[in-house]
C-alpha positions in Angstrom: 184.1 96.1 170.1 182.4 98.6 172.3 180.4 101.2 170.6 181.1 105.1 171.9 178.5 107.8 171.4 179.6 111.0 171.4 178.8 113.3 174.5 178.3 116.8 176.8 180.9 115.9 179.3 183.4 115.2 176.5 184.9 111.2 175.0 183.4 108.1 177.2 186.5 106.2 179.2 186.7 102.8 178.4 187.1 100.9 181.8 186.9 96.9 182.3 184.8 95.3 184.3 184.5 91.4 185.4 184.5 89.6 182.5 180.6 87.6 181.9 179.8 85.2 178.9 177.3 87.6 177.9 179.1 90.7 178.6 180.8 93.2 175.7 184.7 92.9 177.3 184.2 96.9 177.5 182.1 98.9 179.1 181.6 102.7 178.3 182.7 104.9 181.7 181.6 108.3 181.2 184.5 111.1 182.9 182.4 112.6 185.5 181.2 109.3 187.0 184.9 107.8 186.1 186.4 110.6 188.7 183.5 109.8 191.3 185.1 106.1 191.6 189.1 108.3 191.8 187.3 110.9 194.7 186.4 107.9 197.3 189.1 106.4 197.2 190.9 108.4 198.4 191.5 108.9 202.4 189.4 111.4 204.4 192.0 113.1 206.5 191.7 113.2 210.3 191.1 115.9 212.3 194.8 117.1 213.4 196.3 115.8 210.5 197.6 119.2 209.3 198.3 120.2 212.7 200.2 117.2 213.3 202.5 117.5 209.4 203.9 121.6 210.0 204.8 120.0 213.6 206.6 116.7 212.0 208.4 120.4 209.5 212.3 120.8 209.2 212.6 124.6 209.9 216.3 124.3 209.0 215.3 125.1 206.5 213.4 127.6 206.6 215.9 131.3 205.9 215.1 134.3 209.1 212.1 136.0 206.9 210.7 133.0 206.4 210.6 132.5 209.7 209.3 135.3 211.3 206.5 134.7 208.4 205.6 132.1 209.8 205.4 132.9 213.2 202.4 135.4 211.9 200.9 133.3 210.6 200.5 131.0 213.1 199.7 133.5 215.8 197.5 134.3 213.7 195.5 130.9 213.8 196.3 130.7 217.3 194.1 133.8 217.6 191.4 132.7 215.0 190.9 129.1 217.6 191.1 131.4 220.7 188.1 133.7 219.2 186.4 130.3 218.6 187.1 128.5 222.0 185.1 131.9 223.6 182.2 131.4 220.8 181.4 128.4 222.5 182.0 129.4 226.0 179.5 131.8 225.2 176.9 129.8 223.4 177.6 127.2 226.9 176.8 130.0 229.3 173.7 131.2 227.6 172.4 128.2 227.2 173.0 127.5 231.4 171.2 130.2 231.7 168.2 129.1 229.6 167.8 126.1 231.2 169.5 126.4 234.9 166.8 126.3 237.4 166.6 129.1 239.9 166.2 128.5 243.4 165.0 131.2 245.5 
């Protein structure tokens, strides 16, 4: 039988571990540690995955007002992406100007 000590974060969670002759059948895992194991199992989303899901969404289910709102939000996202692209172009131009060799 496993002995559980009280913790500040709450009672420990029992988790199965590989059994050996010298081991106890269960070992205590704190809730915070158990959450770390669960998070590690989820795959990291790919870049652009949210946009791909957005493009596959069935627009037939939306009403007129919802579609208008969606268009406005997409326009705002396009403006945000354009501003980021402009910023990158400006940064590149500044770097090119700084490191260019002047020939006279």
